[in-house]
Every structure is written in structure tokens, then in C-alpha cells.
C-alpha positions as CSV (number, residue, x, y, z in Angstrom):
1,M,-24.6,147.5,-50.5
2,Y,-25.5,146.9,-46.9
3,R,-28.1,144.4,-45.7
4,V,-29.8,143.9,-42.4
5,T,-30.9,140.3,-41.8
6,L,-34.2,139.8,-40.0
7,A,-35.8,136.4,-39.4
8,L,-39.5,136.3,-40.5
9,M,-39.5,139.9,-41.4
10,Q,-42.7,141.8,-40.6
11,L,-43.8,145.1,-42.2
12,S,-42.7,147.0,-39.1
13,D,-39.3,145.4,-39.5
14,V,-39.1,147.0,-43.0
15,F,-39.6,150.4,-41.5
16,L,-37.2,149.7,-38.6
17,G,-34.5,148.3,-40.9
18,L,-34.6,151.5,-43.0
19,G,-33.8,153.6,-39.9
20,E,-35.4,156.6,-38.3
21,E,-34.0,159.1,-40.7
22,N,-35.6,157.4,-43.7
23,F,-38.8,156.9,-41.7
24,T,-38.9,160.7,-41.0
25,G,-38.1,161.4,-44.6
26,V,-40.9,159.2,-46.0
27,L,-43.5,160.6,-43.6
28,R,-42.8,164.0,-45.2
29,T,-43.8,162.6,-48.6
30,I,-47.3,161.5,-47.6
31,S,-49.9,163.4,-49.6
32,M,-53.0,164.4,-47.7
33,G,-54.9,164.8,-50.9
34,K,-54.2,161.3,-52.0
35,L,-55.1,160.0,-48.6
36,K,-58.5,161.7,-48.9
37,T,-59.0,160.5,-52.5
38,Y,-58.4,156.9,-51.6
39,H,-60.3,157.2,-48.3
40,L,-57.3,156.5,-46.1
41,Y,-57.1,159.9,-44.4
42,E,-59.4,159.1,-41.4
43,R,-57.9,155.7,-41.0
44,L,-54.4,157.0,-40.8
45,K,-55.4,159.8,-38.5
46,A,-57.1,157.3,-36.1
47,R,-54.3,154.7,-36.3
48,A,-51.6,157.4,-35.7
49,H,-53.6,158.7,-32.7
50,L,-53.6,162.2,-34.1
51,M,-56.4,164.7,-33.4
52,K,-55.5,166.6,-36.6
53,L,-53.7,165.1,-39.6
54,N,-51.5,167.2,-41.8
55,S,-47.9,167.4,-42.9
56,E,-46.9,169.4,-39.8
57,T,-48.6,167.0,-37.3
58,L,-47.0,164.0,-39.0
59,R,-43.6,165.6,-38.8
60,R,-44.0,166.5,-35.1
61,A,-45.4,163.0,-34.3
62,A,-42.5,161.2,-36.2
63,P,-40.6,160.2,-33.0
64,R,-43.7,158.8,-31.3
65,L,-44.8,157.1,-34.6
66,W,-41.3,155.6,-34.9
67,A,-41.4,154.2,-31.4
68,R,-44.7,152.6,-32.0
69,L,-43.2,150.6,-34.9
70,G,-40.9,149.0,-32.4
71,E,-44.0,147.6,-30.6
72,R,-44.8,145.6,-33.8
73,E,-48.4,146.9,-34.2
74,D,-49.2,145.2,-37.6
75,E,-52.4,147.2,-38.3
76,Y,-50.6,150.5,-37.7
77,A,-47.6,149.5,-39.9
78,T,-50.0,148.4,-42.6
79,D,-52.0,151.6,-42.6
80,L,-48.9,153.7,-42.6
81,A,-47.4,151.7,-45.5
82,Q,-50.6,152.1,-47.5
83,S,-50.6,155.8,-46.9
84,I,-47.0,156.0,-48.1
85,L,-47.6,153.8,-51.2
86,I,-50.8,155.5,-52.3
87,S,-48.9,158.8,-52.1
88,H,-46.4,157.6,-54.7
89,L,-48.5,155.7,-57.3
90,D,-46.6,157.4,-60.1
91,M,-43.3,156.1,-58.8
92,I,-44.7,152.6,-58.3
93,V,-46.0,152.5,-61.8
94,A,-42.6,153.7,-63.1
95,V,-40.7,151.1,-61.1
96,L,-43.0,148.2,-62.1
97,N,-42.8,149.2,-65.7
98,H,-39.0,149.4,-65.6
99,L,-38.9,145.9,-64.0
100,G,-41.4,144.5,-66.6
101,V,-43.9,143.6,-63.8
102,P,-47.5,143.3,-65.1
103,H,-49.9,145.6,-63.1
104,D,-53.0,147.7,-63.3
105,D,-52.0,151.2,-62.4
106,G,-49.6,150.0,-59.8
107,F,-51.8,147.3,-58.4
108,F,-51.3,143.6,-59.0
109,P,-54.1,141.2,-60.2
110,K,-55.1,138.8,-57.5
111,D,-53.4,135.7,-59.0
112,A,-50.3,137.5,-60.3
113,E,-47.0,135.7,-59.9
114,V,-44.9,138.8,-59.5
115,A,-41.8,137.2,-58.0
116,Q,-40.6,135.8,-61.3
117,Y,-40.1,139.4,-62.5
118,L,-37.8,140.3,-59.6
119,T,-34.6,138.8,-60.9
120,D,-31.2,139.1,-59.3
121,G,-30.1,142.7,-58.8
122,W,-33.6,144.2,-59.4
123,Q,-33.3,146.4,-56.3
124,D,-30.0,147.9,-57.4
125,R,-31.4,148.4,-60.9
126,A,-34.5,150.2,-59.6
127,W,-32.5,152.3,-57.2
128,Q,-30.0,153.4,-59.8
129,E,-32.8,154.2,-62.3
130,F,-35.1,156.1,-60.0
131,S,-33.1,157.5,-57.0
132,G,-32.6,160.8,-58.9
133,R,-36.2,161.1,-59.9
134,Y,-38.2,160.4,-56.7
135,P,-37.8,161.1,-53.0
136,K,-35.1,158.6,-51.9
137,P,-36.9,157.6,-48.6
138,A,-40.1,156.8,-50.6
139,L,-38.2,154.8,-53.3
140,L,-36.2,152.9,-50.7
141,F,-39.4,152.1,-48.8
142,Y,-41.2,150.9,-51.9
143,I,-38.3,148.7,-53.0
144,N,-38.3,147.1,-49.6
145,H,-42.0,146.8,-49.4
146,L,-42.1,145.1,-52.9
147,A,-39.4,142.7,-51.8
148,W,-41.3,142.0,-48.5
149,E,-44.7,141.6,-50.1
150,V,-43.7,139.6,-53.2
151,S,-40.7,137.5,-52.4
152,K,-41.0,137.5,-48.6
153,A,-37.6,139.1,-48.2
154,E,-35.7,138.4,-45.0
155,Q,-33.3,141.3,-45.5
156,V,-33.8,145.1,-45.8
157,Y,-32.2,146.5,-48.9
158,L,-30.0,149.6,-48.2
159,P,-28.0,150.8,-51.2
160,A,-24.3,151.6,-50.9
161,A,-23.8,155.2,-49.8
């Protein structure tokens, strides 16, 4: 397993730590239908500075979107992360169930103490269980987002090749 150490990791650091190839791969998994259902479509379109938002425009804009992550635009990184996560609620529910984390359809109650469920090796267990079932870039992003959000991780998780 490889780890990249980052001091006071921000959400943009999660994206950057996963690398451009994983970033491009996870962009391809964003569901326009889910974005519209959860009222994130217009927000992502505006935040990404796209006149038209669809799978093709996201794919073509990937290099520019990647470069913007390096500028540490927190609101942009947050909206992008929400778009990715909302596109994979089924995967999120499966991972949380597997880890025994209480949730409401993939969302945590406000006062939930989730960190106690993320025991040593949880990232490897989640990766091994789900990397064959879900798009690897999306799963890798979620594992890292969960670690960042819940346990304030200072390292990006990258499984052994």
C-alpha cells in the first residue's frame, strides 16, 4: 500500500493525492440524472465554468478542472465531491453497511460518532470487498473522502497495485 502524507489535508488534496488518472476516471462516473434529482446540476455547471454540462463536456474539461484543484478552491472541490458522491449512493450504502457504520441511506445523522467504526485496516477491507463491484476511481475517492471527513486523515489511501 502506498500513502502520500499531506499536512492539514484539504478536500482538494484528496483529489490531487489520488492523481490525474483517477480524477479523470471519477469524472466519467458522474450521473447527470442524479445531479438533477439532487439539485446539484446547475451548481456543478456554474462551479465548473461550463456552458453546457454533460458527460462529454466534463471529459473534455478534465485537464482544466484538474488544474483548478491545484488552486485549492474549496467551494469548487466541495461541489465536485458532492457530485461524485451523490452519483454513487448505492456504493456508499454498501461500503457503510460492510463497515457497520450507522447511516440513513448513506447520510450520517448530525451527531453521529462515525470514527469509532473505522477501525484499523478499514480502507483495505473496503477496497478488497468492493473494488470488483464498483468503478475503482469512485470507490477510491469515497474511501479517501470518508477518511478525510470522519477521521481528518492526513494521508491519501492508495491500494497496492
